[in-house]
N, C-alpha and C positions, 0 to 999 in steps of 0.2 A: 454396500452399507449395510451389519445390522445393525436393531432396536440396537442393543448394551451401545453400543458404538453412537447413537443418538444424542444421549442426556450431554456427554462430552463435547460434540460439535455444539450445540447449544452453550455450553461455557464459553466453550473456548471462542465462537464467534458473539456471545454477550461480550464477555471480555476485551476480544480486540475493538468494540465498534468501542470500549466504555475507555477505552489509550486515545480511536482515533478524536472524542470528545474532549478529553484531560487536552489531547495539544492544540487540537483549535481550537474550542473553547479560551482554555487556559493559556496559549501560545508560551511567553514569557515567562508569566507568573508560577505557571507550574512544571515549564520543563524540565527541575533539576530533579524533580518526584516524576517524573513523565519518564526519563533516560533511566532512573533506575530500575520502576518496575518491568520496563519493556528490557533492559537488564538484567534483571530474576525473569524474565519471560526468554530470553534467548538463549539465555544458559540451562535452563532448564530444560529445555524442548530436547534444545543437544547433547544434555550428558541422556535425556533417554533414548534420543537418535543419533547417532553421532552420523549417519548417512546421512539426515539433514540438514550439515550444514552446510556444504556447497550449494545446494541448492538454496539458502536461507544467504546466504553474501552473494549470489549471481545475483537476485535479484531484489538485493538492499542499493548493491551496485553500479546495478542499473535504475535504479529507481535514481538514485542521486545524480547520477552524467542526465536522465531525464529532465529532471528537473533545475540543476544546474542551465541546462544549456534552456530551458524556458525561463528561466531568471536570466539569462546576458544575453539574449534574441529580443527581451522584451515581453513578452507572452505572458507570462508569473511577472507579480510585482512585491517583495518584500519592504517591509519598515525598512530592511537595512541593505549591504549588496550583494551576503552570503545565504547560502538558504541559511536559515531561522534554523536555532539548535528542536528545534523540535518538531519538525519536519524531516529532518538523518532519522532524529527517534522513532518518530510515525513509520518512514520506511524501514528498518528495519522488524516492526510491527507488524508493519503487512508482508516481509517477508520469512518470515514466522507463520504468519497465519495463511499465507499462498501457499505454501508447506501442510497447513492441516487440512486445508479444503482442500486439497489435490483427492483424496478420498471421493470427495462426491462431485469432483467435475472430472475426472478421469475418465466417467465412464458416459456422457457424453458427445458429441460431434468437436471437435477442433475449433471449425467456425463458430457454432453455438455458441459456446465459451468465448469465445475472443468476443462474439461481437457484443454480449451481454456483461464482460470486464470491460469495453468501451466504453458503453454509458455510466458503469455503473462509480468506473473511474474519472469520469468529466462530470458526476454528479456530484463526486466528493469536492471539486471544488469549487463547483459554482455553490456549493454547501458553505466551504469556506468564503467563497467572495459574498453573501451574503449575510455570512457571521461578521468578516468586515478580516480576518488573516491574511491574505489573499487580496490584491488588485489586479487587472483585467487592462492593459494597453489598448489592447487589439477591440473588436465587436465583440459582441456575445457568441454571436454565428462563429466570425472567424477562431476566435479561442476552443468555442466550445467542440468544433471540427476536431482545429488541433490536438486536443485534449482526446478525442475520443481516438483520432487517430494511433496518438501514441500509446494508448490502453488498450487497444485493439491487439496493434502487434506488441505490448507485453506482456498482455494474457498469451500470447501464440507463446510468448518465449516463456512464460512460467509454467504453460504445459512441457512443454517439449524438454527441458532441460529437466523436470525431473521420471523424465521417461526414456532418458537416456541407458534407464539400468538394464 
């Protein structure tokens, strides 16, 4: 990555973190604004890089499947019986952000990217637990291990689908 791309990555990373905070802290209160901001982000990204649309869609749908399975198996508990809209929007934002980060992570071994992604993914759900956005019905150790394994596999998928070209 060239130094000229570093400010862009910092801005995009900050934007993703703001969307994450808006989703997890705001939940139902801010979800319509969140959906609008995520939609604008994804549409703009798609306009500038049409090839990224398929990767974003696969990551988004994979995340929805994973969290739906987590919800229906009792790993994650929300205040409703379906995935909340704010979490669906957050998965769309993550699909965009994963494509953005690819230029950075593709320089590292897949094993390392997967492990670091597994840790970061599990920690994001732990943060959601502490904030009150989600509950866990299993023990913290069991849930953390499940989330770590899911995110490790998801990160491997994220890298693989973007290296298919």
